[in-house]
N, C-alpha and C positions, 0 to 999 in steps of 0.2 A: 272476544269480538268476532262477529260473523265475517266470513270471507268477503261478502258484499261490502260491508263497512270498511274493511281493510283496503279493498280495492279502491273504493271512493276516496278514502283518506290519502292513499298513495297517489292517485291522480291529481288531487288538489295540491298535495305537497310538491309534486313535480312541476305544476304550474307556478307555484310560489317560488320554487328554487330557480326556475327559468327567469322570473322577474328579478330576484335577488342577484343573480349573476350579472345583470346589466347595471347594477348600482355600485357605488364605491365599496372598497374592501371592508371598511369598518362597519358597514351595514350588515355584512355577513356575521361579524363578531356579535353584533347586537342580537341577531336572530338565533344564534347558537344557544345563547342564554335563555331567550324567551320561549323557545320551542318546547322546553321542559314543561311549561305551565299552560301553553296555548294549544287550542285545537288546530287542525290543519286548515280549516276555513278561516279562523282568526289570523293565522300567519299569512294566508293569502290576502286577506283584507288589509292588514298592516302593510304588506309588501306593495300592494297595488297603490295605496295612498302615498307611500313614500316615493314610489316611482313618479306619480303625478307631481309631487313636490320637487323632486330633483329635475324633472323635465322642465318645470316652470323656471327654476333657477337658471338652467342652461339656456333657455329660450328668451328669457325676459331680462336678465341681468348681464350687463356688458362684461363684468369681471368673470362670471362663470361661463359666459359664452366662449371665452378664449380657451376653455378646457373641455375635454370630453367628460361625460358624467362619471366615468370610472376614475378619472384623475382628481376628482374633488376630494379634499382632505378635511380632517377635523379642524385644522387651522383655518381653512376657508370658512367653515361654519361659524367659527368664532367671530367672524367679521359681521355676521348678521345681528340685527337688533329686533326689538318688538315691532317696529314700523315695517320691516321687511316681511315679517310673518303676517301682519295685518293686510299688507298689499297682496300676499298670496291668498288669504282668505277672501279678499274682495274679488280676486281673479276667479275663484271657484264659483262665483255667482253666475258666470257665463263664460265657459272656456271651451276651446276647440278640441275635438277628439276625432281621430281618423279611424274609420271602421275597416273591416276586413277587405272591402272593395276599394279602399283608398279615398273614400268620400269623407269630407270634413263635415262633422256635425257639431253643433254647439250644445254642450251639456250645462244645464242649470242645476246646481246643487241646492237642496233644501237646507233649511236652518239646522235640521237634525243631522244631515250629512256633514255640514260644515263643522258642527260640534264634534262629530266623530273624528274629523281631521285634526281638530284641536287636541283631542285625547291622544291620537296617534303621535302627533308631534311632541306633545308634552312628555309622553312616556319615553319617546326616543331621545329627546334632549336630556331628560332626567337621568337616563341610564349612563350617559357619558359625563354628565355634570357631577354626579355623586362619586364618580371614579376619577374626578379632577382632570378629565381629558378635554372638557369644555369649561370655559371660565364662568359662564352664566347660563341661565335658562330664560330666554326672552319670552317664552309663553307665559311665565309667571306674571308678567307685567300687563298681560292682555285681559281685559274684563270679559268674563265668560257670559254668554247669552243664556238667560233663564228661559228654557223652552216651555211653551204653554203645554198644559196637559192635553194629550191627544184624546179625541173622542173614542170611547170603547165601542166598537162595532160588533154586534152579535145578534143572533136570532132569539126572539122571545119565544114563549111556548107555542103560540099560534104559528109563528114563522117556522119553527122546527117541524111542526106537524105538517104544514103545507109542503115543506121541502122533502120530508121523508115520504109523503104520499106521492109526490111527483116521481121520486126514485122508484117507488114500488109499482106504481101504475103506468108510468110513462105519459101521463096526461100532460098536455101542453107542448109535447115534443113535435118537431116537424116529421113529415112522412119518412124522410131519410133517417133521422135520429131514432124514430120508433123501431126501425129494423135492427139497429144496433142494440136498442134497449131490450128487445126480445131475446137477444143472444147473451146479454151481459147483466141483466137486472139483478141476478143473485149476487154476482160479484160486487156490483155498484152499491147495492143495499147493504152488504156486509161492510164495505169500506165506510159508508156514511155512519152506520151504527157504531162502528169501532171509534170513529172520530168523536161522535157525540157522547160515547160511553166512557172514553178514557182520556180525551184531550191530547192525544199524542200529536206530534208534529208530522207533517206530510213525509219528511225524509225518514222519520222513524217508522211510519206505516209501510212505505215501499221497501224498507230494509228488513221487514219481518220475514223470517224463515219458518217453515213448517215446525221445526224443532223448538221454536221460541214459544209456541202455544202450549199451555197446560190447561186442558178443559176441566180436570178435576179441581184445580185451584182457581179456575176462571181467570188465569193470568197470562200475560205476554212479557217476555224478556225484551227489553229495548236498550239501545245505547243512546244516551242523551248527547246534547251538545258537549263537545270536549271529550267524548268517548267514555263518559261515565255510565256504568251499568246500572240499570234500574228495572223494576218490575211494576207493571200497571195491571189493574184488574178491571175486567169488563163485566157488564151486567148479564143477567140470565138471558134477557131478550137479545142483546148483542151476540152472546154466545150461540144462540139458536140460529141467528142469521149467518154467523160465521160458519157454523157446521153445515148449514144448507149449501153454502157456496163451496165448501171443501168437498162435499159429496159429489159435486158436478165439476170440480176443478179439472178433471181429466179431459173435458171437452175442449180445453184450450191446447191440448196436446203438448204438455210441457216437455222441454228438451231434456235429454239425459242429464241426470244429476242436478236439475234445476230445483233449488230449495225454496225459492221465493213463494210466499203465500199468494200474492196477487199477481196474476199474469195478464199479458196482452194477447192479442189474437195470434201472435207468432210463437206463443209458448215461452216467452221470456219475461223477466221481471218487469212489472209495470213501472213506468218512469214517473218522476215527480210532475213533470209537465202534463202527462196524460191525466193524472189525478186532478190537477188544477183545472184542466179543460172539462173534465167530467163534472166537477162541482159547479163550474160556471154554467154548463148546459142545463143542469137540473134546477139551479137557482133561477135562471132566466125563464124556464118553463113554469116554475111555481110562483115566483115573486119577481116579475120583471124589473120592478123599481130598485131591487137590491142586486141586480146582475153585475154591477161594477164594484160593489162593496164586499160581497161575501166571497171569501176564498177559503181554502183549507185552514189557513191560520185563523180566520174569523170563526171557524167551527171550533177551534181551540179556545178562542175567546168565549164562545157560547158555553162550552163546558165549564170554563172558569167561573162565569157568571152564575151558571146553574148550581155549581158546588158552593159558591159563596153564599147563595141564598139558602141552600140545603143545610149548611153548617152554621147558619146564623152569623156569617161574616168571620168565620175562624180562618184568619189569614195564614197562620202557621200550618194548619192542616191542609189548606188548599195549596200552599207552597210545596208541600211534599207530594201532593197529587199531581202537580204540574211539573215536578222535577226541576224546580228553580233552585239555584245555588244560593240566591239571595232573596230575602222577603221583599226587597225593593221591587224586584221584577213582578212579584205577585200583585203589588198594590196598583200597578199599571192597569190591571183588569177590573179594578173597582169602579163601577159605573154608578152614576146617580141619575136615574131616569126621571122624566117629568112626573110620572106616576108616583115614584118614591118621594120626590120633593113635595108634591101636593099632599101626600098622605100625612106628612108631619107638619103641615103649615100652622096648626094650632098648638103645637107642643110648647112654644115659647110662652104661652099664657099659663101653663101649668106649673112652672118652676120659678 
């Protein structure tokens, strides 16, 4: 694992540990067992959601209000039933959250987020229930919401061409943006081509080091979610754009020992946020109607859709290309466009 990835994992784990330290002691025991199989980001997500749950208990329940959160015991959790959990899920629909400036803002969780909370609580309760430290699992009694299939958002062939043309030419950019484009178009074009050629995540792209690239094999070493090592392969065209950028990478004046492939104007590793803003800028210039929909992750969706069509819908093959641990994740990218539906409208007459 690269030094950059190790540092990022360490930072996230430190944030997670800081949250866990504010929770009851038995929560720490739960995470010691879970951390073997979970990524740092997953641990942070679980910890954040459990913190919201325990804060809710403390603030909304007279019994728990008499205790500090650290004083809550497993015996206390045994007093809760499925109705208490449903009330918490209802609370998530619109709950107060204090920002860094002490200003209270109300957060409205989506159905998907609420379902994630259900998964977190179910896993948490189940851990102690199977060890006979809790007498029941109230989440088992709650009817789970069947989430509607999300629309798969991606660029079609024409959309991709318009997007890439904007990155290459700078057409449609403001006068100020055009000045930055003149300095950065080789880098930006290489980034976009790598996205569309490999389908890697934005975190994987910014985490790339020079040593991760093998031009002879047309490959890049990446660390997937959960820290799993993988190799992705880029096209000849993407390789040419990447080489063009690397040939002029020194103009960013990289800091000593900076191994990152993609740099900002300070000679440091480009951030995830910078790439997100860069994609938004070019999409707005090329296809204004898609400016709020297309993100780096939607370029990943674009790659998935492209490869599904190119392989004749071979889900297992695309699963490997996307680096998914489960084929269920791959099926989320299967789109049925209006054109595809129209193309088969007469097939029912043939069989």
